[in-house]
N, C-alpha and C positions, 0 to 999 in steps of 0.2 A: 504676778500678780494678780487679781481677781478686782472685777469690776459688776455691782450690780446695778440694773436698771430697773426703773418703774414701767416703760413701753414693753419690757421682754420679761414674761414671769418667768420664765425657767432659767435665765438669765443669761452672762454672757461671761466666758473667760477667757482672758486676753494672755499669751504669752509671746515675750519677746525672744527671737534668736537673732541668730547672725546669719551671716550672708549664705550660709549652709541651708538655712529654711527649716529644721528641723526643729519643730515642738511638739510636745507631750499631748496626746488626744485626751476629750473630756465627753463620757459620755453623756446625753442628755441634755448638752449645753453646745451653742454655737460658738464656733473657733472665729478670735478675731488673731491673723497672722501678721506679725508687726515685720519689716524689713527695714534695714537703715538709710532707703531714701525715702523720701515722702513730702507731701506740702501740706496747706493749709487746708481745712473745711469749713463751706458756711456754717455758721453754726443754726442758720433759719431751716438749712436744708437738711442737715443731721442730729436734730434735737433729741436724739436717742443715744447720742455722743457726749451729751452735756456734763455727764458725770463722773468721766476721766480725770482721776484724780492727779495723774501725773502730766496730763495735758496745759498748757497756756496759752491765755488768750491776749488778741491784741485786737480792741475793739470789737466787732460781731464777726469776728473768724476763731477758730478755735484750730490750735496751733499744735498739728502730730507731724513730729519730725522723724516721720515712720510710713511706709508704705503699707497697707493694711487689706488682708482680703477677708469678708464676713461671709462663711458659709450657712444659709438659713435652711437649716435641718435636724433633726435630733441625731440620725447616726454619724458615724465617721466617714460616709462615703461623699465623694465631692461633689459638688451642685454646680449646677450650670450657668446662674446668676450672682457671679465673682466678679466683682469689681476693683481694680488695681488703680491709685495713685500713685504716679513717681514724679520725684523731683529731680532738676538736672544740679540740684549744689547741693554737696555731703552736709551734715549737719555740722562740722566743726574740720579745718583745714590748717596745716603748716602751711605758716609763711615760705616765701621764694629762698631757698637755701641760698646764703651768705658765703660768696668767693674770695680768697683770700688775691692778694697782686700777685704772689707765686703760682696762683693756679688758672688754667686755661678754662674757657667757656664751654659746655659739653655744644655738641651739634642740635639743632635740634630734631635733625633727624639723622640717627646712624650712619655712618660711613657705609657700613653694610648692608643695612637697608636700603639704602642709595644704588648701590654697584648690583642689588639682584633687582631693584626696580628696572634699573638700565638694560639690563642681563635681559629681563623680560620684555620691554618697549623693541630692543633690536630686535626678538625672534618675534615678536609679531607681527613686525614692518617687511619681517623677511620674505622678499617674493611678490610683495605689494608694490604698487605707482607710488612714486614721492609725492608727499603731499604739499600744498603750500603752506609757505610758513604765517601762521596766523599773528595779528597784531596785541601789542605792542612791539614782537620781535624782528615784525618785516619795515619798521620804521614810522606806521601809521599809526593812531592813537585810537582805542578802545571806546569808542563813542556812548556806551551806556552808564563810565565812570566821570565823563567831562562832568555831570551835575555833582557827584559827589564829590570830585576834587573841590568844587566849590564851596559846597557844605562844608569840608573839611576846614576848610581854609577860614573861611568865615566864622566858624565854629570855636578856633583857636582864639581869633580877633575879640570875641565874644567873652571868651575862657579868661583871657588878660583883663581885659577892662573889667571885668566883676569880679577878680581876684583882685583887684586895685583897690575897689572900692571895698569888700568883705573882709581885708587883712586890718582895717584900719576898725572894724567892730569886733573883730574877731581875733584875738590876739596868737601871735604865731613867736619863736625863738628860735635862734638857730645859733650854734654853737661856735663861739670865736676859733678853734683852733681846729674842729674837723666837719665834715658837712652836712650832721644828725643835726634835722630841727624838730621841734615838738609844737604843737599846737595844742594850747592850755592857759589856764591864767597865769600859772609859774613851770618852771622849766620840770623833766622828769627828773629825780634824784639816782640814777643808774648811771655804774660806772662802767662805762661805754664808751669813754672817748680813746680813738687812737689816734688823735694828732699830736703837733710838736707838743712835748713837756706833759705829755699822756703821764710818765711814770711819776713825776714830780706833785700832780694832784691826783694823785690814784686812780685816775681813770675817771672824774669826774669833771664835768660839760661845766662849761664859764658862758653863759645864755647872755644876748645880744637882743638886738630886733631883728626879724627875720624880713628881707624884701620878697616881690613876687618871684624873682629869678631863683630864691631859695625853694618855693615852691613847687614850682615849674621849670624845669631844668631846660636852659638852652643847647640843646643839641646840634650840633652845625655840623653841615657837607660843604662839598664846594658843589659849585652852581655848572653844570655841562651845558654848553649851548647848543650841543649834538650828544644826544645819550647815546649812538650807537658810533660816535667817533672814535675816533685813537686814545688811548689811555691818558691822564695825567701825569705828567713825567716828573721827577723829581724837581727839576728845575724850575717848574713851573709851578711850586705852590705858593710862591708870595704874588705871583699875578692871577691868579685866576679864584673872584670873590668866593668868600665862604655865606653861607646865607643857612637860616635854622635848618635842619633835616626833614622836617612835615612842610614846610613850604619848598622844597627844592622836590618832593615827592608830588604834591598837586601841581608843581608847574610841568612836572615830566607828565602828569596823566592830561593835561587840558589846560590848564589855568593859564591866562594870558597875563600879565605883568609887566606894565611898560618899563620897570626898571630891572628886568630880569630877561631881557631878551634870548629865547630858542627857536631852534629850527623845528619847521613843522614841514612833514611830508604830506605831501598829496595821492602819490602812487606810492606802491613797493619798492622797495629797493633792491637793487640785481647782486645778489651774491658770487664774486668772483671766485673765493677758497673761502676759507674759516674761519677768516679774520679780515677779510677783505669786502668790501660792499663798494656798490656804485650806484649813484641817483639815478632814478629813471627820469625821464625828458619829462617834463611838466610843462611844455609851450602851445601844446596844444590844447589845454586846459583853461577854461574863462577866470577870472579874476575870482577869486572868493570873496564870496558874500558873507558880508558879519552879522553872526547871530544876535538878535535885537533880544529874545526872549531867557538870557543866561541873568542870573542873578548880579544885582549889584553888590561892587568888593567891600565889605566895612574896612575904617582903620581905627587904628590904637588911639584913645584918650590919653592926654599928654596929662602927667602927672598932676599938673598944678591945678587942670580942669577935673578933678576926680571929688565929685559928692559924696561923702557915705550915707549910707540910709538913716534915719533919723529914729522910727520907730522900729520895734520886735515884729512888725507886721511886714515891715521893707523887709527887714533882714531877712526873714525867711522865706519871701518871696525868690528876692535877689539868693538864695541858697538855692532852689529848687531851679531857678536860671541857669546856675552856674555848675550845677547837678549834673543837668540837660545839656550842658555844652561840653564839658570833661566826655561826657560817654556818647556825643553824639563824634567827636571830633575819631575818640579812639575807635568806635566798630567803623566809623567811614575810613578811616588811616588803615585799618585789617583787610579792609574791600579794596582798597588798593593794592597794601603791599603781597595779595593774592595772585596779580597780573603784574605789578612793576617791581622786579626785585630791589631786594634793599641788599646791601653788606653793612657787616659789624666786624671790628676786629676780636679774634680771641682772645687779648690779652690785654685792648685798654677799649675804651669805651668809642673808640672813631668810630662812624658812621660814613657810609658813602653810598648814594642812593643813582644805581646803575648797573648793568647787567656785569658787570664785573670790577674790582676796586680798584682805585690809583695806586702810582710807585712812589709816591712821596714818602720817603723813610723819615716819618718823625715820630715811630711808634718808640718812645719812651719806657714801658712796660719791662715786667721782669725778667731779665737774660736778657734786652732786646739788641745787646754786642752779637749775639749770636745769630741773629736773624740781620744783623748790618741795619736795623730800623726800619726794616720790612714789616708791614701788618700782616697779621694771618686769618686772611678774610675769609670769613663764613657766614653763611646765612641768618639773617637777622630776623628777630622775633619783635612784636608790638612793643614789649618793655622795652626794649634795645633803643628803638625809635622815641616812644613816650615814657619816659620813667614814673614810674607811681609812688617812688621815694614814703615807704610805709612808716608812718608815726604809730608811737602809742596810743590805744584810743580810750579819751576817757569818760569814764560810764556818765561821772556827773559832774557838769565843771561847777556848782557851788557847793560841792561834797568836798570832805578832805582832800588833798594831792594824792598821788599814786606813792606806793611805800615798796621799799626795797626787798622785804620779806615776800611781799605778794607777788610780786613778778610773774610767776609761772601761772596763775591766773587771768593776767590782764591777755586784751588782743590787741593786732593793731591792721591798721585800714592806708591808705594812699592819703597825701597830707589834703589834695583837694577833696573826696569826698570825709575826712572826718572836720576840716573849716567849714562844709553845708554841712553837715550833721549836729556840730554844736551849733549855727546859724539857725537851724531849725527845720533842716530840710529832712524828708524821710529817707532811711538807709535802704538800697537798694539789695535785692536779694543775695545777688552776685558778691557780696561784700560783707556777708554774713557770716561767712564760717568762717573767714580770719580774725574775725572780730570779735568772736567768742561771748555773743552775746544771753546766751543760754547757760552760761556758766555764772555760779554764782559766786559771787566777790566775798570770802569771810571779813567781820568786822574787826580782825583782831587777828595779831600775830597765834594768840593762844590757841583763835580756832584754825588756825589755816595749818596748824602742826596735828590737829585732829584727822585732818582729811587723809584718808588709805591713796 
């Protein structure tokens, strides 16, 4: 690919290459080496690159999905004035793999790596004095994460309230027989239903009106009064309340809710054995002073008091606020999960917030009889706590509906993000790889057959 510019009399030769970085040199010309990772360039800063035919424009930015290097010299020798622009997100990315009910979820970190890290820690601590246990393992709270817990809880309430308003102006459809949803004027025609009587319907979905619970899945977990106490027994599974897992994570991180009492310690616990602890005496401590600088706790708006936006400008502003709340909730939850452990069953969606999973034998996944209904606990990831619910991305809401023959050209995005984008919000950078915004969709099936 060769491009000529008026600012450079000798011209510029561009060579697209793979990760190995191999490109054919050309004497007498400056070389522009492209790399698969890249970001956008401001057009006013690099006016000399305005005539690249393969780039795309967005506003006043020149989109170059590649990292490039410009060597300002005639010979093939490397120059000192080399600049590289990198991007943290790839140009295109595959969706997370779908696991059937007969498969176990993979561990976030392989068992071999965990054992190797444990051996290295044991070897490094050999001969050294025993270190004090840091919070939250010693029963105390991580002080710097208490404001984060309040932000995550308020972001979740804001997200729910905004989704109740946005779902009245942005149509969302849910299948009557399976858990698949679609954001758009009409449901998609793909035969991907796995629900009851799917064979009689040849995999076609039967679309109905969706609710907020279909978009934002209510993942629940047991509420722990003492997160360092004994594990929940099977006989206690009905006597302990269940709350949203993200709320339980915030409560254990320092959020105080009157409906969910929890034990707060002001002194580290005393460990007698591996699984036995004793609370320290706190009688000599003064009474705790309530913190008046904390942010107020928001509440959900009842469904009867929901007022949807009336104009397109209000819909766009509501979409931006919803997308901001979604991202704040996920970013804050990820920070909390790095300190406060969250477990998930490898066979079913059951989530437990705490050092170790509960003992309730209520797993009904594949071959649960062999495990006597016990869960296979492992470390959870962010998508286990807050499922993104990927849906098909509709490039033009007012255009033609999705076609079955062009399925490989369409991208996907989380349901909340797709609703906000159709409402007028700007697409975030981290979701562009799976939405396939840079892929041209053929106008007809005949044109799609010509694609190599």
